[in-house]
C-alpha positions in Angstrom: -19.4 8.0 11.4 -16.4 8.2 13.8 -14.7 10.7 11.5 -17.8 12.9 11.5 -18.0 12.7 15.3 -14.4 13.6 15.5 -14.9 16.6 13.3 -17.8 17.7 15.3 -16.0 17.4 18.6 -12.9 19.1 17.2 -14.8 22.0 15.9 -16.9 22.5 19.0 -14.1 22.0 21.6 -12.4 24.7 23.6 -9.5 26.2 21.7 -7.3 26.3 24.8 -7.6 22.5 25.4 -5.7 19.9 23.5 -7.6 18.6 20.4 -8.8 15.0 20.5 -6.8 12.4 18.5 -8.3 11.4 15.1 -10.0 8.0 15.1 -8.2 5.0 13.7 -9.0 4.0 10.2 -11.7 1.3 10.0 -10.2 -1.9 8.5 -11.5 -2.7 5.0 -11.7 -6.4 4.1 -10.7 -5.7 0.5 -7.5 -4.0 1.5 -6.1 -6.8 3.5 -2.6 -5.8 4.6 -1.4 -2.2 4.7 0.2 -0.9 1.6 3.6 -0.7 3.4 3.4 -4.4 4.3 2.3 -5.4 0.8 5.2 -3.5 -0.7 7.8 -5.5 1.1 6.1 -8.9 1.3 8.2 -11.9 0.3 5.6 -13.0 -2.2 5.8 -9.7 -4.0 9.6 -9.7 -4.0 9.6 -13.2 -5.4 7.2 -12.3 -8.2 9.3 -9.3 -9.1 12.5 -11.3 -9.2 10.8 -13.9 -11.4 9.6 -11.3 -13.8 13.1 -9.8 -14.0 14.5 -13.2 -14.7 12.0 -13.9 -17.5 12.8 -10.4 -19.0 16.5 -11.1 -19.0 16.0 -14.5 -20.7 13.7 -12.9 -23.3 16.2 -10.1 -24.1 19.0 -12.7 -24.4 16.9 -14.8 -26.7 16.1 -11.7 -28.9 19.8 -10.8 -28.9 20.7 -14.3 -30.1 18.0 -14.2 -32.8 16.0 -17.1 -31.3 12.8 -14.9 -31.2 11.9 -11.7 -32.9 
């Protein structure tokens, strides 16, 4: 509703005056942290490093013939 109100006020305000600032995004419980914070979170970095370690180990095992 706040976005609709903002659109209405912006469309019907005087063109010579400064436009009102857009409303802040309403926080969603399912989103949790912002995408930027999630991208650099220590948990995510640790999971990525662990996956890379497992990938290197698997490639080495394939190279040695231990697994196909």
